[in-house]
N, C-alpha and C positions, 0 to 999 in steps of 0.2 A: 504493500500500500504506500510505502514511502513516508516521508516526513509530512507533518501538517503543513498546509500551504503557507500559513503565516511565517513559519520558520524559513521556508524556501525563499519567500519574497524578501525577507530581511537579509538573508545570506547573499542573494543576488545584488541587493543594494550595496552591501559591503564590497563584493567582488568588483563591481563596476565603479566604485567611488573614485579611483584614480583617473579613470577615463573621463568621467563626468567633471572631475575637478580641474582638468586641464584647460577647460574653456568656460568662461563665465559670461554673464550678460551685463553690459554697461549701458546706463541710461544717461543721456545728455538732455538737460532742460535748456531749450533754446528760445530766444525771442525772435520772431520772424513772421512773415506772412505765410499762412498755411497754403501749400500748393493745392490747387483746385482738384487735381485728380488723385489726391491721397487722403487717407483718413488718419486722424490723430489718435495715437502716436504712429510715427513712421518706423517700421521695423526693417532693419537692414543686416545683411550678412556679408555683402561685398561692396566695393566702391561703386560698381555699376548701378547699384540700387539707390544711390544718393540723388535726391531730386535736384535737377539743375536750377530750379527757380529759387532755391534757398540762397541766402547771402553768401558772399565769398568767405566771410569769416566763419559762418556756421558749417559750410561744406568742408573747410579746412579742419575744423574741430572734429568732425565725424571721421575724417581720414586719419587724423592723429590717433583717435581712439582705436581705429581698426588695425593699427600696426602691431600691437600686442607685444609678446616677448617670444618664448619658444613656440607659442601658438597665438593666433589672433583670437580675440574674444569670439565666443560662439555667436553673439548677436549684439548689435548696437541699436538701441532704441532712442529715437529723438522725439521728445514731447515738445510740441510747438506752443509756446505761450504768445499771446498778442504782444506786439511791440510796446504798447503803452501799459502793459500789466504792471501793477504796483508791487506785486510780490509773485510767489511761485505756488500759491495755494491751489490753483486748478490742477497743476501737475502733481502736487503732493497728494491731493485727494485721489487721483487716478492711480498713482504709484502704490498706494496702499492695497490695491486690488489685484496686482499682478506680481509675478516672480522676477526678481533681478538681483544682482550682486553689488554693483558699484554705481553710484550716481555722481554726476559732475554738473556744475553750472558754469559753463565757459564765460558767460557775460557778467558774472558776478563782480568782475574787476572793472567794469565800465560804469561811468557816471551817466546821467540822463542824456547828455549831449553826445554820447558814444565814445568819449575820450577816457583815457585811463584815470581811475579815481584814486583817492588817497588810500594808503594802507589801512588807516584807521576805519574808513568807511567800508572797505572790503572786509576787514575783520569783523565789523559789526554785522554785516549781512550774512557772512559765513557762520558766525556764532548763532544767529537766529535759526539758520537752516540746520545747524548741528543739533540744536535743541530738539528739533523734530525727529532727527535720526535717533537720538537718545531715547525719545519717547517710543519710537517704533520698536527698538530693541528691548526696552525694559518693561513697558506697560502693555504693548500690543503683541509681543512675542514674534516680531518680524525681524529676523537677523540680517540686516542689510548694512552697507557701509557707504560712506561718502568720502571723496577726495576733495578737500577744500583748501584754499590758499590762506596762509597765515592765520590758522584757526586753532589756538591752544585749548582744545575742548576737553582734554583729560578723559578721553573715552576710547575704548578699543574699536568703536565703530566709525571713528573719524580719523582719516589720514591727514595730518597737518603738513601739507606740502609747502616748503618755505624757501625755495631757491628762485631768485629773480635773475634777470639778465642772462637768459639761456640763449647762447648764440649758435645759430645754425648757418649754413651757407647762404640762405636766402633772407633770414630775418632774425630778430632778437625777441624772445618771448618773456612775458612776466610769468610769475608763479600761477596766476589765475588762468592765463592762456594756455599753460602747459599741463594743467590738471587732467585734461582729456587723455593726453598721451600716457600719463602715469596710471590712470584708471585702467586703460586698455592693457598696459603692461602687467599690472597686478592681476587682471582677469585672465591674462594669457600665460600666467606662471603656473606650471603643474604643482599640485599639492605636495609632491615629493621633494620639491626644492623651494628655496626662498628667492625673493627678488634682490637680496643683498648682493651688491657688486654687479648687478645686471647692467650691461653696457647699453648706451644709447648712441647708435652708430651715426645718427644724423647731427648730433650735437658736437660743435667744434670746441666750445669753451663755456665755462661757468665761473663765477667769482671764486678765487682761490682762497681757501681757508686753511689755517694752521691746524695741526692735529688737535690741540686743546680746544680750538673753536668748533671743530667737527664733533668732538666728544661732548662739548657743552650743548650743542644743538640736539644731538641724539638723546642725551639725558633729559632734555626739555620736551621730548616727544615730537621732534621735527623730522620729517622725511626730507633729506637734502640730496643734491647731486654734488659729486666731487670729481675734480680733474686729477687723475693719478700720474699725470705727466705724459701719458700716451693715449688716454681715452677718457671720456666722461662716463660716469656710471652712477647708479644709485648707491648711496652709502648704506649703512645698516637699515634693513627694511622694517621700520618701526611705525606704529600708529601714535596717536596723541596721548595714550594712557600713560600717566606718570605716577599717580598717587596710589601706591600699592596698599592693600589691606589684607586681612586674613581671608584666605580662600581666593584672593585675586592678586597673585604675585606677578613676577616679572614675565611669566609666560604670556600674560595678557597684553604685553607691549609688542609682541611679535605678530606681524601681519600674517605670516604663514600659519602660526598656531591658531589664531583667531579664525582664519578661513576654514581650518579643519574642524574647529569647535562648531562653527556655524553649519558646516556640512553635516556633522553628526546630528546636531539638533534638528535640522531640516529633514534629514532622512528618517529619523525615528518618529518625529511628529507626523510627517506625511504618510509613512507606511502604516503606522498605528491607526491613523484616522481612516485610511482607505480600506484597511484589511482586518482591523481588530475591533475598534470601538463600535458598539451596538450589534456586533455579530457573534458574540460569545456570552455565555452566562458568567457572572463575576464570582466564580468559586475558586478555591485554591488551585485546582488542577489547571484551570485556564490562565490563572496568573502565572503559574510555572511555565505554561506554553509561551506566554509573552516574554518572560525572562529568558527562556532558552533561545527564542528567536533573536532577541537583542544581543545575547552573547554570541550567537552565530554571526551576526552582523559585525561585531567587534573582531571576530576571527578573520573575517574577510579584510578588514582594515589592517590587521597585523600582516597578512600575506602581501598586501600591497604596499607595505612599508610606511603606513601612516601612523600606526600605533606601535609602541615598543613591545616586542614579544619576548624579551630576554628573561622575564620572570613569569612563570605559568600563573594564570589566574589573576594577573594584576589589572586586566581590562575586563570588567564584569559588571553585570546588573544583578540586583537581588531585592527582596522585599525590604522596605524601610520599616524595620520593626518599631523604632522609636515613634515615627509618624503614625503608625498603625495603633500603637498604644494610646496616643493622644486622641485619635479619632474614637476609639472604643470607649474611652473615658467620657468623651463628650456626648456619647449616646447612652450613658448611664450604665455601661457594662462594668462589673466588678472584675478587674483583671488581676487582682492580688494573688489568686491561687492558680492562675493559668501558666502553663509552661510555654516556652518559646514556640514549640511546634503548634500548640493550641492557639496561641496568639496569631501565628501566621495563617492558620486555617480559619480564623474567625471571619464572620460575615461583615463586610465593610460597605454594604449597599452598592452604590455605583462607583465608589472610589477605589482606585488602585494606587497604592503607595509603594513606589520603587525608589531605590537609590543606586548609584553606580559610580564607577571610577574608570578613567581611561588615561593612559600615559601617552601623550602625543609626541611623536618623533620630531625633533627640530632638524634644521639643516646644519651642515658644517659651516660655521662662521668664524670661530676663534681657534687658531692653531698656535700652539706653543711648542717650539722646537729648539732644543739646546744641543749644540755641537761641542763636544769636548775634544780638545787637541792636546 
């Protein structure tokens, strides 16, 4: 008869995680006149699909996002706001209803007259938008990320891109104008590696920073570009999160780690909703079925090199006994004489209390090599 279908589906999700994680979806919020023959938003996978009637600036931004890194993004979505829109609320409302990974606002660096605005005004607008991203991640359980210029948001969902004066053969970009390129690069980075030291072949030069200046920027949660003397590349691939607390340590600063966290969260949530919730009775046996399925998913991530498999059983899900005790007490159940097995098998209504742990593999970024002569 084979395994129950829920377990097979979860295992398949784990086995295909690396393939799916190689390519993400980038959203660009653009102010322009909506092309008459298109519907909003405009979904594109190749340069040929970019509408010719968009402004030169917006077409260039879409092309920048499509470059990617080892892979191009799976898709670039352009949401067109009216040129005179006071904010991005229309796009934000729509984006809460679809799936995507990274969002950028290329025009966030422009004043009303279309010229470059002050850094203070840019940061203010970016901060307001970052607040929305934080709300999506924390209160609406939508794990998405934004690349924003000069935005010290102190949050793992915000990449604070902070390099200006980015020189290419044809023009010089501000941080705001180059966020599309960075978002596409991050979306095109396979989950098995990081974007640390990823080269940008088209960039000729960026402001030169001393090592202590680069270290200071990274410690402040800034994603910066560096010229190593032969090429320009991303320095350490960090997000804006800097204030570590218990259960939210340095791992949350790494873009790669957070991308895998978000993948795991999305996979378990979507697969459980589609194939488990409402489809089984909530007894102990079926809770165990769900646990076995999630553990099978973790095994797939171990095989693909996303979770550390060096210690058996360190990536696992199980019944959250402490949470289950609290629930049973709230229902008036006397648990003082119940053994752990009885607690686990107790009726919890429609509630399923699980806990888990997963050790995510980082990329090689720090090498210490001593040569003795």
